[in-house]
N, C-alpha and C positions, 0 to 999 in steps of 0.2 A: 752151867757152862760145859760145853763138850771139849773133848781133848784137842779137837781140831781147832776150834776157836781159840783156846788158850795157847796152842802152838804158835797160830798165826800173830797173836798179840805179843808173845815173846819175840817172835822174828822181828815183827816191826819195832819192838822196844830196842833189841840189839842193834839193829841196823840204824836206828835214830841216834841211838848213843855213840856209835862209831862216827858217824857223820857229823855230829856235833862236838864230838872231842876233837876230831882232826880240824875242823873249822876254827875251833877255838885256839887250839895250838898254833895254826897257821896265822892266825890274827895276831896272836902274842908274839909270834916271831916278827912279824912284819913291824908292829909296834915297837918291839925291843930294839930292832936294828935301825929304825928310822929316827925315832924319838927319844929312846931312853938309854942310849950310850951302850947297848949290848947288855942290859941287865936280865936277870932271870925272872924276875918277878911278873913282868907280862906275860910270859908263857904260861906260868903257874895260875895267874889269874884267869887268863884265857880258857885254860883247860878246865879250871873249876867252874867257870860260867857255863862252858859247854856241857859239863857232866850234869850240872844243877838243872838246866833246862831240859836236858834228856830225861832225868828222873823225875821232873814235874809232869812231863808228857806220858812217861810210863804209868806214874801214878794215876793221872787222869784216865788213861786207857783202860787200865785194870779195874777202876771203880766204876766206870760208866756202864750202864746195862747195855744190852745189846739192842741196837736200833732195830726196829721193826719197820719196813717200808709197806705203805699201803696206798691205795688209790682213793681218793675222795669221789663218792657218787652224789650227784645233784639230785634232790628230789624234784619230782615232776608234779 
């Protein structure tokens, strides 16, 4: 794996982690305010779920081999 590909994977991983963390915290805040009488555990649960999903995506991205795109040629 070249440094460029590794850098792109790290960039995608960090961006995905940030988006999922913010979304999890946001959903936790909304659920906390609406349903759970302003308790803090929905925020912690939402941020944990966001980070867990981001970690799983990063792990899959780093372990997957590089995809090669080719063209199928029909036999004549």
